[in-house]
N, C-alpha and C positions, 0 to 999 in steps of 0.2 A: 206420307206423301212424298217425303224426301229420301226414302230408302231405295227408290228407282227412279231412274230417269224416264219421265213420260215421253212417248213419242208425240209428236206434233202434226196434226192432221193439216192437210192442204186446205185453204178456204173454198168454201163450195160456191159456185156460181148459181144463183138461183133465180128463176123468174121474178119479176117484180110483183111484190105483194100490194094488191090496191088498196088494202086497209092503211098502207103505210104512206099512201099519196097525200101530200098536204091538201088541206081544203082550199077553196077558192078565196076564202078570208084571208089566207096567210101565204098561199103560194105565188111565185113570181108569174107574170105572163108567159106564157109558152112562145118560144120563137118561132117564127115561119119556118115550115119545112125546107130543108136544103134540097137543091136540086140534084136528081139523080143522074149520075153520068151513065153514059151509054154501056158502059162494061159492067154496070150494077144491073141493068134492066133484064137481064135475061136469068138473073139469079133470085130465087125465092129468099128473103130473109130468115135466119136462124131464130129460133125461140130464145136463145141466150147470146150474150156479148161475150167474147173471150176475155174482154178486158174488164176490170172494175173500175167504175168511173170515178174521177177525182176531179173536182172543179179547181182549175189553177187559180183563178181569182179568189175562190174561199179560203184555201190554205194559205195565201198571203195577207188575206184581211180579216181572217177569222181563227182565232187561237185554238178553239175547240175543234174545228176542222183540221187544222194542222196537227195537233196532238193525235186525233183518230188515225190520220193518215200514217204518221210515224209509227203509233202503236201496231197498226195492221201490217205495215211493211216489215217491222222488226218482230212480229207475233208477240207483242207485248200483251198478254193475257192474264186471267185471274190466277193462274199458278205463279205468274212473276209477283204478283202483288201479295199473294199469300206467303211466297219465300222472303220478300222484303219485311213483311210485318212480323213473322214469327222469327226472321232471323236477324231483328233490330236490335237485340240486345248483344249480339256477337260484333256488329258493326259499331255500335255507340262504344263499345269497350276499346276499339281501336282509334277511335277520333283523335284522344290526347297525342297518341303515337304519331297518327299521320299528320296532325297540325304541326307538331314540332319538327317532324323529318321534312315537311313541306318548306317550312320557312328556313330551316338549316339549308335545305339546297337553293332556294331563291336567294339568300345572302351570300352564297358563294360567287355570283356574278354580278359584276358593276351595272349592267344594263338592268337587271331586275331590282338590284338594291336602290339604284336611282330613283326608280318609281315610288319607292317609299320615303325619300328623303325630301324633307320640308324645311332644313336648315342648311345654312351656308357657314363656312369657316370665315375667319377674318380676311383671308386672301380672296375670298369670293368663290372658292370652289366648294361644291356640295359636299356637306358631311354626311356620309353613308351611316345609316342605322345599325345598331348591333341588336341581338335576339332580346336583349333587356331593355331596349328603347321603348318609350311610350307607344310609338307608331306601332311598332311590331306587336307589342302587347295587346293593344287594340284590335290589331288585325286577326291575331290569333282567335281572340275571343269570337268575332264575325265568322271566321272559318269553322269554328266548332258549332256555332248556331246553325251554319249553312248545311253541314254534313249532318246535325242532328235533323235537319228538317228532312234530308234524303231518305231518313228512317221512318218518317211519318207515312200516312196511307196514300200512295198515289192513286188511287181510285177516285180521289177527289180532284176536281177540276182546280180548286184553289192551289193545289199543290203544284200544278203545272203553271199556273198563273205566277206563282211565287218564282219559279224558275226562270220563266220568260221576265219577270221584273229583274232579275239578277243579270241577266243578259242586258236589258235596256240601262241599267246602271253604268255599265263600264264603258260606253260608247263616248261619254264626254258631252253628251246632248241634253241628257235629261236635267231639267231646271232644278230639281231638288238634289240632284247627284252629279255635279259637274266635274267628274272625274274621266280619265280615259286610261285604259290599259290595252296595249297593243294586243291584237288577236293572238298572235304567237305566243305570248305568254299564257293567255287563257287556255290554250291547247294543251300546252306543256303541263300546267298545273293540274288540268282534268286527268291526263294520263298518268302523272305521277302519283296522284292519290290512288287511282284505280290499281296502279301496279303494287302499292302498299297493301291494298286491301287483299289483291291476289296472293302475294307472298304470305301475308300472314295467316289468312283464311285457310290456305290449302296446308298449311303445316299444323293446323289445329288438329290434335289427336283425338279430341272426343267428340267431334261431328262428323257424321256419316259421308261418305265421298258424294253420295247422291245429293244431299242436302247442299253441301259446299257448292257443287255445281249449279244447283238451282239458283243459290243466294247470288253466286257471281255473275251467272247469265243475267239474273234481274238487274243487278246493279250496273253491269256493262250497258245494258239497254238504256237505263236512266242516264248514264254518263253520255251516251252517244245523243239521246234527246237533248240533254241539257247543252251539249255542244252545238246542236242545230239551233236552240234557242239563243245561244250567243251570235251564231253565224246570220240568224235573220235580221239583227241589228247592224251587223258590220259589212254584210254583202248586200249588193244592190238588187239581186233577183227579184223579179215580180214588180218592179217599179212601174212598169206599163200597165199592170193589172189593179194598180191602186185605186182603193175605193174613196178617195178623197183625201189622203195624206197620212197614211200610217208612216211613222218613223221609218220602220224597216223598208218601206217603199219608196220614200221621198228622199232620204238622207244617202247619199253616194259615198262610198268610201274609197280614199285615195290611198292604195296600198304603198305607193311609194313615199308618201310622207308621213303616213301613220295618223291621219286625222280625218274627220268627217267634214264634208262640204254640204250645205244643204241644198236641195233641188226645189223645184216648184217655185221659182221666183223668190228664194230666200226664206220662205214662209215654214215654220218647224213646227209640227203638230204632235200632239200626243197620239199614241197608237190607238187605232179604232178596232175593236174586234166585231163591228156589225158588218155582216156580210151582204154583198149586193146579190143582183139576181143570180140565180144558178142556171145557166143554159144547159139545155140537154144535148146529148151527143158525146162522143169520145174527144178527148184532148188531141189535137193535132199540132206536131213539131213546136210545142211550147217553147216559148223564148228565141224562136227564131225570127229574124227580120223579114226574111224573104221567104213567103209561104206559097210561091207559086208552082213548086213542086212537091206537094205533101206526101208523105210516104203512104203506102197502101194500108188502109184501115177498113173496119166495117162500116158499113152505110150508117147515116144518121138515123134512118127509119129503124134499122136494127137495133142501135143502141139507145133509141128511145124507150125501147122495152126492159132496157137493163136495169136492175136494181142498182141505185146509187147507195154507197155505204153512208152517205152523209146527206140524207134527206131532210135532216132536221136542221142543217146548217144556216138555211136561209132564215130560220126562225130566231134566231137570236143575236328524302332525309338522310340522316347520316346512316351507314351501313349498321352501326351498333344499334341504333334505335330500331331498325326494321328487323335485325335479329332477335331483338327482346319482345318485339311487338306481340308475337303469339302467345308468349308467357304471359304478358300484361293482360292480353285478352281473356285469357283463361281465368285470371285471378279476378277480373272485373265482372265475369258473368254472375247471375244469380239463377243457378239452375233450379232452386227449389221454389222460386217465386211464380205464382200462377197469375200474376197482374200484369197484363200487357200494357207497356208504356207507350206504344205506338197510338193507342186510344182507339175507340170505335168510329167508324166512318159515318158520317150523317148522311143519311138517306138522300137529301135534297141537294147534295153536291157530288154524287158519286159517278164516276165515268162508267165503273163496273160494278154494279149492286150485286152483292153476295147473296145468292139464291137461299143460302142457309141462315142467313141473318133475317130478323123480323123488321123488315124495312116498310116504312108506310107508303112509300112511293114506287113506282115501277121504273124501268129503265128510261133512258134520253129517248127512245124512239116513242114513248107514250106520254112524254111530259114537254112542257116548254123549254126553251133554250136554257141551258145551264147557266150560261153568261147572263142572262135575266134573272135567273132565280137567285144567284150569288150576289149580283148588284143590288137586288132588292131587299136582301137580308138585311134586318135591324138589330140583330142580337148584340148585347152590350159589351160581350167580350168575345174574342176568337183566339184560338192558339195559332201563333206565327212565329216561326224563328227566323233569326236575322240573317243577312246575306253574308257570304264568304268574305268578300272584299269590298262589299258595298259601301259606297259614301265615306271611305274613310278620309279622303283628302278634304271633303265637305266638312266632316266632323273636326278635323284638325285645323282648318281654317276658322271654324267657329271658335276654337279655344285661344286662338291666337290674335283674333282681331279685336279692336276695341268695342267695347258693349255700351250702348246708351241705355242706362237703366230706367230712363224716364220713360220708355215706350216698350209696349208688348213685343218681344221678339218672336219673330215667326220661326217655327221649327218644322222644317219638311225632312229632315234627317231621320231616317230609320235606326241609323247606327247608335243615336242617342237615347233611344227608347230602352226603359228598364222594364222588363214584363215581371208579371207574377210568376210563380212556380205552384202549379196545381197538378197533382198526380204525375209528376215529372215532366210536365208540358210548360213551355213558355207561354203564358196568356198575356196578350197585349188588350187592353180596355180602351174604349172610346174616350172614357174621362181620364185625363192626364194632368199632372201638375209638374211645375218647373223644379229642378234640382240645381242649385248654384253652388259655386266654390264661395265659402264665406271670405276668404281672403282676398278674392279679386271681384267677386260679384258675378262672374262669367258663367254662363249656362253651361252645366256638364252632363245634363240629361232632362229627359222627359219622362217622367215615372207613371206608370200604370196605377190607377186608383181602384182599389178593391171596393166593389159594393157587397150589400148583404148577400145577394145571389152567389158572388164568389166565394164569400166566407162560407156559406152552407155547403158549396162544391168542395171546398177545402177539407172541411171537416168529414164529409162522407168519403173523400178519398183517403183520409187518414184513418178512418174507421175501417175500410176494406184492408188497407195496407197492415193494421194491427193484427188482423186475423192470421197473416201470414208471418209478419215480423216476430210476434210474441211466440209463435210456436217454432221458431228457428232455434236450431242448437246454440248454446252460449258461445261455443268456440267459433261457430260461423259467423254469428254476430260480431264476434271480437275481431275476426280477420277482416270483415268488411269495414268496421270503425276504425281500425289500424290503417286499412287502404285509404281511407278518407284523410287521416292524419297525413299520411304520405303524400296525396295528391295536394293538400293544403300546402305542405312545405314546397312541393314543386312549382306551385304557383304563388311562391312568396312575393315577388315583385309585382306581379298584377295585382295582388290584394293590397299591398301597401300603398300602390299607387290610388286604388280606389278611395282608401281610408285619408290619405292626404288631400286628395282632390275633393272629396265630400265634406270633410270635417275640418280641413285646415291645419291638421296634426303635424307637427314636426317629425323628420325622420327617425330620430332616436326614440320618440314615444311610441310612434307606429310600429317600428322594429320589435322594440321590447315587449309591447303588448301582444303582437303577432305571434312572437317565439312561445310566450307564455301560453297562448291560445293552443298551439300545436302540442306543447308539453301536457296542457290538462287533457286534451282529446286523447293523446297517447295513454295516459294514465287511467282515463275513464274506460277506454276499452280493454285495457290490460285487467281490469278487476272485474269483468263482466262474469268469468267463470267463477268467482268467489261468493257469488250471492248464495247464501245459505239459510236454511231454517233451522229448527231445532226439534229435539224429541224430548219433552219434559216429562218428569216422573208425576203421575197423578196420583191422588189419595186412595181410590178405591182399587181393591185387589182384582185383578184380570181386566181392568180396563186401561187403554193405551191412548196416547195422544201424540200429534205431531203438529208443529206450528210452520206455516209455509209462507214464503213471499211472493206475491204476484203483481205484475204492473197493473197501473190503473186503465189504460186504454189511451185515448186521445187526449193529449196534455197540450194546453194553449199557452205558448211562450209569448211574452211582451218584452222587448229589449229597448234600451236607449241607444243613441248615436256615439256615445263615448266609449273608446275601446270596443268597437263593435266585434270583433272576432272573439276577444276574451271573454265578453260578456254573452256573445252569442254561443259559444261552445258551453258555457255554464247553462243557458238556459234551453238548449237544444240537446247538446251531447249526454248530459246527465240522463235526462228522461229516456232518451234513445237507447242508450246504453242498457238501462233497466229493462228494455223491452216494450216501452211505450212508443207511439207514433206521436208525431208533434205538428201543430200548425203554429209557425212563427209569424208574428205580427212585428215586423221591423219598424224601426223609426223611419219616418218620412224624410228625416235629414240626411241619411246615409242609405238609401235604398240599395244603391247597387252593391255596397258591402254584404247587405244580407242576401240579395240575390247570389252572390258569388258563393256564400256558405251553402245555400240550398243546392247550387250548381255542383259543388264538391261532393255532397252526400249522393246526387243523382250519378254523377262520374264515377263514384265508388262503387255502383252497382247495388244500392240498397233498393228494396222493392218499391215501385211506383207508389206515392203517396205516403211514404214514411215520414218525409220532411215537405212540408208545403210552405210556402212564402209569400206574404202579404203585407201590402203597404197601403196608405190611403191618405188623401189629402185631410187636413185638420178639420174641414167642415163635415165629413163623414165619419170620423173618429168616433163619435159617440154612438152612432146607429151601428156600425160594424163591430165595435168591441161589445157592445150589449149583444149583439146577433151571436157572437162567437161564444161568450161566457153562458148564456142562457141555453145554447144548444143542448140538447139531451145527451149527444154523444161526447161532449166534452165532458171528461171526468175530473180534470184538475187544472188548476191556474197557476204559471209560474210567472210572476212580475218582477222585473226590474226597472226602477225609474224613480221619479220624484214622491217625496211623500204625499204632496197634494193629489197627484193623479193616482197614487196608489190607494189612498183612501177611498177614492172613488170606485176603482176598480174591486177593491175589497167589499165594499157595501153591494156591488152587483153580485159577486160571487155569494155573499151571504144570503142575498134574496133567494138565489137558487140552490142554496146549500151545496156549493162547490168548495171543497178544499182549496186552499191557495197557499202559496209560498211568495214572501215578499222581501225584496232587497231593496231598501229605500235611501233616503238621503242622509246626510250627516254633518255634524260640525265638530269635527275631531280637533282634540287638543294635543299639543307637545308641550310636555311638562319638561322644564329644564331645572334640575336640581343644583344646589351649590358646589356639589363635587363632580359636576359633569365636565367632559372635554368641551370646552366652548366652541372651539373651531369646528369639530366633528357636530356638535349640536346646531351650530348655525348653519352648516351645509345641509343637515338632514331636514331643518325647518324651511330653508329656501326651496330646496326641492320638493318638499311635501307640500308647499303652498300652491302647488298647481294641481294636487291631487286630492287629498283629504284636509290638510292642516288649515284650520281656520282660526284657531287661537294659538298663541305662544305664551306658555305660562311660566314666569321666571321667577325663582326666589331672589328676593330684593339684594342680598348680599352680593350677588355677581351681576346684577343689572346693568350696571355702567359698562363693564367689560363686554359682557355679552351683545348690548346694543351696538358697540363699535365693531365687534366681530360680525354681528348681523348685517350690519350696512355693507362692509368691506366685501363680504361674501357675495351680497346682492349685487353688488357692483361688477364683481367678476364674472359672475353668471350672466347676468343681463347686462350687456355691454350697451353703453349709449349709441352706438353704431349698429349694433345687430338688430336684425328686424324684430319687431314686437310680437308677442305669442298671439295666436289667432284663437278667438272663442268661437263658437258655432254661429252666433249671428249678432247683429248690432245691438238687439235687446238686451243680451247678456251683458255687453258693455254697459249700457245705459243703467242697468239693475245695479251693477257694482259701483259705478260712480255715484248713483244715487244713494246708496248705501254710505259711501264716504262723506259725501257732502252734508249728509245728515248728521254725521257723527261731528264733523267740523263745526257746524252750527252750533253743536251741544257742547263744545268745549274740547273734543279731541284734536290731535295734530298728527301731521304725517311726518314719519320718519324718514322713509325711502320712497322716491316716485314723484310724480307730478300729476295732479289731479286734472290739469288742464291741457295735459299733453294731447296735441292734435297728430293722429296717425293717418296714412295713407288710406287705410281701410276702416271703414266703420265698424267692423268685427274685430278689431285690433285693439289690444290694451296692455300697457306695461304695468308690472306689478306695483302694488301699493302696500306699504307697511305703516298700519295707523295705530299710535299709542293713546294712552289716557282713555281708553274706552269703557264706559259704564253702562249699566243694565238700561238707562233711559235712552239709549241709542239704538236704532233698529239693528245695526250691524252686530250687537251683542248677541241677539237670538236668532237672526235670520241667516239661513245657509246662502252664501254669496254664490257659490258654485263658480268662482272665478279667482283670479289673482290677487286677492285682498285679503290681507291676515291682520289680526288684531294682536298687539303685544301687550300683555297684561303683567303686573308685579304682585307678588304675595310673599309673605314672610315665612310661612311654615308648610310643611307637607300637608297638613290637614286641611289648610286653606286652598292649597294646590287642587287637592282632591274634590273640594266643595265647589270650586269654580269650574272646574272641568266637567262636574256632574249637573251644573246649574243651566241645562238645555233640555229640550224635548227629545233630542236626537242620543243615540248610542251605537254609532256603528265602530268606531275605533278609536285608538290613543297612542301616543308615543311616550316614553319616559327616558330622559338622558341622565345617566349617572354612572359613577364608576363601582358602585356598591350594588351587587346582583340582590342580595337579600333586601337591600332598601327598595330596589325598583319593584321586586315582588310583593313588598307589602303596600307600596303605593297602588299598584296594579290591582291587587285584590280589591282595592277600594273604590275602583273607577267602575262606572255602569254602563258598559259598552261590550261588544261582542268579541273584541279582539285588542290586545295590548302588545305593543311592540318596544322592545328595551334596546336602546341605542341605534335605532334605525327610523325609517319614514313611518308614518301611520299607515302604509300599505306594505304588505308582505305576502304576496300571492304564491301559493303553492298548492298543488291539487291534493296534497295529504293533510291539508288543514280546512276545517269546516269554515265557510264564510257566511256571514249574517251578522245583523244587528240586534240590539235592545230597543225597547221603548218605541219612539216613532221612526226609527230605522228598520223596522220590519221584524219579521219573525221567520222561522224556518232556516234551513241551512243548505248549502250546495257544497260539495266537495266533502273532505274528511276522512280519508283512508277508506277502511273496511265499512265504515257506516255512510259512505258517500252516497248511496243508492235509496237510502231510509225514506227520504222525502218523496220518492217516485214508486215506491212499492207499497201494496196493501197486505196487511197480515190476515192470515187465514189459519183457524184452528180447526182440526180434523181430529175426531176421537173414534176409536172403537173397541168393541168388547171381544174378549176372548171366547170363542165358541166351545 
């Protein structure tokens, strides 16, 4: 199709088809015949009219009519639609480059940078944002969503409804999107993005010229139509034809002052897409105030016989970035994928049904108004990408204004919505839940809640992708995974911002775990070609065998909120690198973090459906999780979280005979022996108390010195005036304080901290060190998962080992001593998955296997050459020499 440029045939003027005339039940009343002038009486009317009839009132009041007119005028047809859908992968590969280049350009000028500014300096002047500011990072996300939407199916009316919505957002009059962007900036943005596409696509060496031309022609038409859908909200054309108050018709634009003033007595209405009556006859001097001298035109009697095209309307960067863009685009394509990320157009919403597809409905001429069909749809979820610039100021004002937590906050801003990712499409569901910053309580998102139906669709998409992904050459998979790591690193500030916003994590912790995640992903990717089997020797003469390893298929990954990127790479990256596809069920407490991870794999060019991302409100967790585990196409479960939830997940997996990997809770001990460097041990224990350390076990001979060192270190690390650490929710604070209160009531005492300290946030808590803890106290056995640590004394190494092992958990431990052989001897006696000498209880490295003993789980992630073993099945093949 794209190997040659097809010639475009002129539109045919045909006599009216009587079968297409609306019935009396729906057709508007026919107007009275217009009087015939003397100059026309001597001429017999032609059988056809030289004009295609377009109803002016309809194109201003009915979006479908307007779009059809624009399509006809620009000759936007099925070839253009096919060019956009089939060329979507090339355009999507350019989106990150186009977005970065766009904002680099916008921030070169103060007039455009000022439109992004929401803060002022101390002297009252506006503080202009940088490319790494939160405002710009958010806007880049929205522009990526918008450009991704351009790559979807334009045969659907919802595609153009979305484009029209983008236009309406920017006039400053929409109640849910009170922003205003001057029209001159809108036009420049569209032109600049199109220029990036032209430069990069035309320089692509692997795309035939005819295909390039077809794709660019289609994109340019879409951009011009988008420009019109901006203009209809900025320009007052058609106000005298208004059918009762469309914004585009009643709002007048004052171009000298750059703002809107409402017409019609000050009332401002939402746009109406209901067309009024459609008069017959050709339009005459539309828009003219004085029609006393109309131009020469065919008679009304002649044009009454003309077929109307809209007979159904009444029914319803920087130069461097640009030079590198072509290379980036080529590297992001997935030439081997046969899975279309654009999706299949639904027949009920198609402007141009494809005759080659099995559509259950016919074209618009033989069905009711598309506007009515789409409005009446009640599907639980639909794919909808978000606006490029839409409602950013609304979102920023949401994050800065004071929030009354006693009332249900109304959320109308689409930019706060966090979609699911199913088959590389952003899917927004009707059921949503609030996501709040645990430090401030402010609303930071409205997250789509997956249903059982969404879960089934995600699994099916993953199974389809598995057939492609598992057959891809290992080196090709490696390159795509390495590209994902590069993209992740390039989006570092964006992702760290999400983690801090949703989990309340400090900058140091968020950045540390993020960089670990990037390192892990690179390591997992680099080891893909090293997957190998064996050729063992068998006993019988003339018989041979080989043992090979193959991926399972669809792997379900369930991951918690803490360190979302590091855990996410472990749960997603490992099975993915081994050749599996993944359905990721992320924590409802940090959904945008997990959305971003899925978006990175999508952006890297993995086949659609390789990574699907779901989350749901807690009330639906049981049904959705059970549906995922029990699905016959899910071949393995990979769970990371609490022991309590993990035991439930494991029981469901056992019921359906599904292999499972569990990384669960812990109650790690840090053992300080009497020959340890007490200063280093104290620092390691204090830092570790926020990760895994729950018990500090000290030999009694150095107890007093170590107590002083521990308190001094805690005071240095946790200054009185420093903000307190943030836990994920107020419930976590209540749990920790409850454990300490129980211990105090039974004879323990606090060495450091204040149990009754009142913080500004209910999710904040300062560290507490409790001593004299005994087995009768709840804190002795219970995992606190917070800044609460118990100090205990022992006399011997053997007592230290016994105390450290006196727990149901066995995740990790630390030993502080100057004697390596002593440390190894103690470490060999500990019942846990890892032991760290003279460091904290966490030492993450991709070359080391990670996992626990006892109730801390089973199975391992990472581990060098054996890192993929958990996600590969073993197959033995034998043969006999003939």
